[in-house]
C-alpha angles and dihedrals in degrees: 000000000000119000133196126210108215124133162132083216098046091237139127122255132189116252115283091237089065092057133079113263103242135134088268121169092218088089086070095042090054099043106121095203100037096116091057093056134084118238088251091058091049092051094048089058095044107039091144090071091071100230120169128194116260090211143004089258088071097219101126132024136197135203125193092169108162092221095051115135140176117204087349093303121117114250137179136231114352124195129196114205128193138199127194091354097308134095111268106175149348120224117197121190108219091175136350129171095223097060102025104033130233121320132186118269091242091057091045093052092046090051092048094048091045090057092047090055092044094053091047090051093049095045100034087225130110114239118244119224107229121234123243095261091052096050096098093192134123090214132056105268144152113238130188127189130205110197109206126173094259105029147358122246116208122194114194123188121181134188128179127213131026137272113332091001094061113134126195111240112171148330117206134180119203127191111202130177112261091246095051092042093049093051095048100039111026093049092043093223096157130202099323096050096109096027117143121231124231098259091054091059096066090069088067093064114105125193118202130201091247090063099262115145106192142168111238125205103036103149120235123239123187111216090190115206094326123112088244100120093124097047092040090052090049091050090054092054093048092048089049086057091050097258116129099218113146132207094250092060090045090048090053092054093044094043090233122178124213092231102034101037123210128326106234094229092050090047092055090047090049093050091049090054092050095045089052089062100040108051091251133122131223122216129178108210101176133016130169110255106217090194092059098037094093089079090055091051092048092052090046094049092051090055099039094052088072093042103044120336090203088076096056107124115227108232098214096141139038123236094043117242092242103195095048088049093051092045092056104032130108101254102208091050093049089050090053091049096053102033095102141049137059097299092056092045091051091048092052092042093053092052092051093044096052097039089052087056094048095251118136117219124226105229120200112192148148112261123205096049090100125029114266109176118206101025121124093224117065101178147004135052119333141167126218137155127262107215104165153357142214118213092188093061097026092237138143117218117217144165134215127215096239100105130245115014094032099075099105130017137157139224133170110267091232092051090048091053092047093060099036119121099171139359115200138171132200110200136180109259093224 
């Protein structure tokens, strides 16, 4: 049989004519020149794989093609990531609880072991179990590396809980150029190896002639249909800082569910755990004070009585149930009621301060109070990133973690304050 030597891996592969014609990712794994190409070049050659851009900047791309395979085995979401205009890595989800639902531990272990054998068979190399210091993960996980001439393959399998309460979380396969893999694994640099320091971030701030002051270069993540807005937003901030922490690891720490999302208290606890391992610091700059919210409702009720009495909120309890109030209030009137005073001034000042320093803000809010056409969530709690402001127009600039088309949006600063639940930053410690 004839063989061809062609690959990112530096391996031999049987002729394509001898293989089943499927949208199989092996065409990427065995592309000899893949690390010299941009993601756009790769996608032009492989349209059948169904990749879509994560943002208009066309740096990273994602495929959730239902027929996607690797070595003739069905796989999940696959992401192509670039650096300095060239492809840097491929990340293939072999299993994750958020997209695929819970599975028994026995099935998880069988799936993990099956992929270990499969990778060994394809590479002809035994995988090496990484030591603790080389793990480079914010969650407890087993990681194996296969060091081939052209690239490193990393298999990561993570389980939460102990003993009989163990729960499968995710299995991921990453293909990384040999240079990148060597730097991140052989030297054991860990998660903060490429982290930016605070003074570097200011260079990402762009000022436009229309008055926009905006942070450039915040990577896009698509949370899909999962209730992962909080962990996806956190992933975007960490990746912006040069730390490859993904939403599935964050979801594991925060105990997020695909349907229910992330409990705010658990999310803060999860972020604290991650910041403790990544030379970053967490600060909460604004949080709704349920004990003091009665004064906001009183001011709102006085105004809304003259606008539309149907929107008067009955004050039958104290403290006020904030999210039910926000879900049923008259938005413009609430904005008018809160758009003054020290708390609003501090809110606006914090946004300007951190954006000016190149630091995105995690913004927890209630959506649906003001119309937002074209978003997949029409109500309830949500988290997004604030990445800019415009003092001329009185607007906040923000982005949602829903992929292309959600990179840059605008809202009146007063409206943004009216629906805010929390405002948080994660910053490099140095």
